[in-house]
C-alpha distance (Angstrom), angle and dihedral (degrees) to the residues before:
residue distance angle dihedral
X1 . . .
X2 3.78 . .
X3 3.79 129.4 .
X4 3.78 136.0 177.7
X5 3.78 121.2 4.9
X6 3.80 92.2 -12.7
X7 3.81 89.9 59.9
X8 3.79 92.5 44.7
X9 3.80 91.8 49.4
X10 3.80 92.2 47.7
X11 3.80 94.2 48.4
X12 3.81 92.6 46.4
X13 3.83 90.6 51.9
X14 3.83 89.9 69.8
X15 3.80 94.2 -126.5
X16 3.80 120.5 -163.4
X17 3.82 89.3 -124.5
X18 3.77 128.9 104.1
X19 3.80 109.2 -106.7
X20 3.78 121.6 -148.9
X21 3.76 112.0 -160.5
X22 3.80 110.3 -156.2
X23 3.80 93.9 -154.1
X24 3.81 92.9 49.0
X25 3.82 91.7 47.5
X26 3.82 91.3 49.0
X27 3.80 91.3 49.3
X28 3.81 91.3 48.3
X29 3.81 89.7 52.2
X30 3.82 99.7 41.8
X31 3.83 108.4 13.0
X32 3.83 85.1 -128.6
X33 3.80 131.4 111.4
X34 3.80 118.4 -99.5
X35 3.80 115.3 -123.6
X36 3.79 106.4 -143.4
X37 3.79 98.1 -177.6
X38 3.78 142.8 2.9
X39 3.76 136.8 177.9
X40 3.80 104.3 -111.0
X41 3.78 127.2 -172.4
X42 3.77 133.2 -162.2
X43 3.80 114.3 -95.8
X44 3.78 123.7 -120.5
X45 3.77 93.4 22.9
X46 3.78 128.3 114.5
X47 3.77 97.0 -111.0
X48 3.80 101.0 145.8
X49 3.84 92.5 119.8
X50 3.81 90.0 54.4
X51 3.80 91.9 44.6
X52 3.80 89.0 53.3
X53 3.82 91.6 49.1
X54 3.80 91.5 50.1
X55 3.81 92.3 49.4
X56 3.81 89.9 48.1
X57 3.82 91.0 49.2
X58 3.82 91.1 50.6
X59 3.80 91.8 47.0
X60 3.82 91.8 48.0
X61 3.80 90.2 49.6
X62 3.79 91.4 50.9
X63 3.81 91.9 45.2
X64 3.82 90.5 53.2
X65 3.81 98.1 36.6
X66 3.80 94.1 107.3
X67 3.81 90.1 49.9
X68 3.81 90.5 51.1
X69 3.79 92.4 47.9
X70 3.81 90.9 49.5
X71 3.81 97.9 43.6
X72 3.78 109.7 34.1
X73 3.78 114.8 95.8
X74 3.80 101.5 -152.4
X75 3.80 107.1 113.3
X76 3.77 124.7 -23.3
X77 3.79 122.9 -48.4
X78 3.82 95.4 -109.6
X79 3.79 91.0 53.4
X80 3.83 91.3 48.8
X81 3.80 91.1 48.4
X82 3.79 92.6 49.5
X83 3.80 95.1 43.0
X84 3.80 99.6 42.0
X85 3.78 97.1 32.0
X86 3.78 101.7 39.9
X87 3.80 114.1 14.7
X88 3.79 97.4 44.7
X89 3.79 115.1 65.7
X90 3.78 119.0 -158.4
X91 3.80 98.8 -163.6
X92 3.78 132.6 50.1
X93 3.77 106.4 -120.4
X94 3.77 128.3 -173.7
X95 3.82 93.5 -85.0
X96 3.80 92.4 50.0
X97 3.81 90.9 49.7
X98 3.82 89.9 50.5
X99 3.80 87.6 51.1
X100 3.81 91.0 52.4
X101 3.83 89.9 47.3
X102 3.80 90.6 52.7
X103 3.80 90.3 48.3
X104 3.83 90.3 51.0
X105 3.81 90.3 48.8
X106 3.81 92.5 51.3
X107 3.80 92.4 42.8
X108 3.80 90.1 54.6
X109 3.79 91.3 47.3
X110 3.79 96.5 49.0
X111 3.81 106.8 27.7
X112 3.79 102.6 53.8
X113 3.80 87.1 -146.5
X114 3.80 129.2 113.7
X115 3.78 112.1 -93.1
X116 3.79 121.5 -165.4
X117 3.76 119.3 -131.7
X118 3.82 108.8 -115.3
X119 3.79 117.7 -117.3
X120 3.76 118.2 -159.0
X121 3.78 123.1 -145.4
X122 3.81 127.0 -159.3
């Protein structure tokens, strides 16, 4: 399993291997987007300062996204623009939350372990 730049490099090398894309497989199964990562915080803890820092970091990243696309040197500019500006989503919308809910439902069904219901904060 490869993620990040290693996965991008491998896929762009036109390997003779079969590639299974987790997001594409999830979409084929559920017709929902796959959420690869989130910032999650411990419940019942005063974490408002950290929440504020995370929101500020996201906002700064979005405010400087065009600068990053124009000035980073990994891959060509069009690829960076497509990948960072289209494929990566910086907010959890309704579809993404439905995707997480479906993941939780399937995790409960197949893991036999307790799974906490996600709670989203503004």
